[in-house]
C-alpha positions in Angstrom: 238.5 143.3 54.6 238.8 141.1 57.5 237.6 137.4 57.2 234.9 138.0 60.1 233.6 141.1 58.3 233.3 139.3 55.0 231.6 136.3 56.7 229.1 138.8 58.4 228.5 140.5 54.9 227.7 137.1 53.3 225.3 136.2 56.1 223.5 139.6 56.0 223.4 139.3 52.2 221.8 135.9 52.4 219.2 137.1 54.9 218.2 139.9 52.5 217.9 137.4 49.6 215.8 135.1 51.8 213.6 137.9 53.0 213.0 139.2 49.3 212.1 135.6 48.3 209.7 135.2 51.2 208.2 138.5 50.5 207.6 137.8 46.7 206.2 134.2 47.7 203.8 135.8 50.2 202.6 138.5 47.8 201.9 135.8 45.1 200.1 133.4 47.6 198.0 136.4 49.0 196.8 137.4 45.6 196.2 133.8 44.4 194.0 133.2 47.7 192.1 136.5 47.1 191.5 135.4 43.3 190.4 132.0 44.3 187.9 133.6 46.8 186.6 135.7 43.9 186.2 132.8 41.7 184.7 130.3 44.0 182.2 132.4 45.9 179.2 134.2 44.5 179.3 136.5 47.5 182.2 138.4 46.1 180.6 138.8 42.9 177.6 140.5 44.4 179.7 142.9 46.4 181.9 144.0 43.4 180.4 145.5 40.4 183.9 145.6 38.8 184.9 142.1 39.6 186.8 141.6 36.2 188.8 144.5 36.8 189.6 143.4 40.3 190.6 139.8 39.1 192.7 141.4 36.4 194.6 143.4 39.1 195.1 140.3 41.2 196.5 138.6 38.2 198.8 141.4 37.5 200.1 141.2 41.1 200.6 137.6 40.7 202.6 138.1 37.6 204.6 140.9 39.2 205.5 138.9 42.2 206.5 135.9 40.1 208.7 138.1 37.8 210.4 139.6 40.8 211.1 136.3 42.3 212.5 135.0 39.0 214.6 138.1 38.6 216.0 137.7 42.0 216.9 134.1 41.4 218.6 135.0 38.1 220.6 137.8 39.7 221.9 135.7 42.5 222.8 133.0 40.2 224.8 135.4 38.1 226.6 136.9 41.2 227.4 133.3 42.6 228.7 132.2 39.2 231.1 135.2 39.1 232.5 134.3 42.6 
């Protein structure tokens, strides 16, 4: 493999990693913002009879995004360590 092609592969790999990190952080923040809106305003409660279930779903989404972000970080560290 040529040096130029390897460099392009490394750059593309880093772009993918950065995009995944940004995606998971954004998902986490979006769900936190929605949860905070439910918890801090009485309007949201009146419009949702299943607010506890909705908040539980948001917490699940937050946990999933955090788990994916942590898994990505660990996997990248493992690959970096092997190189």
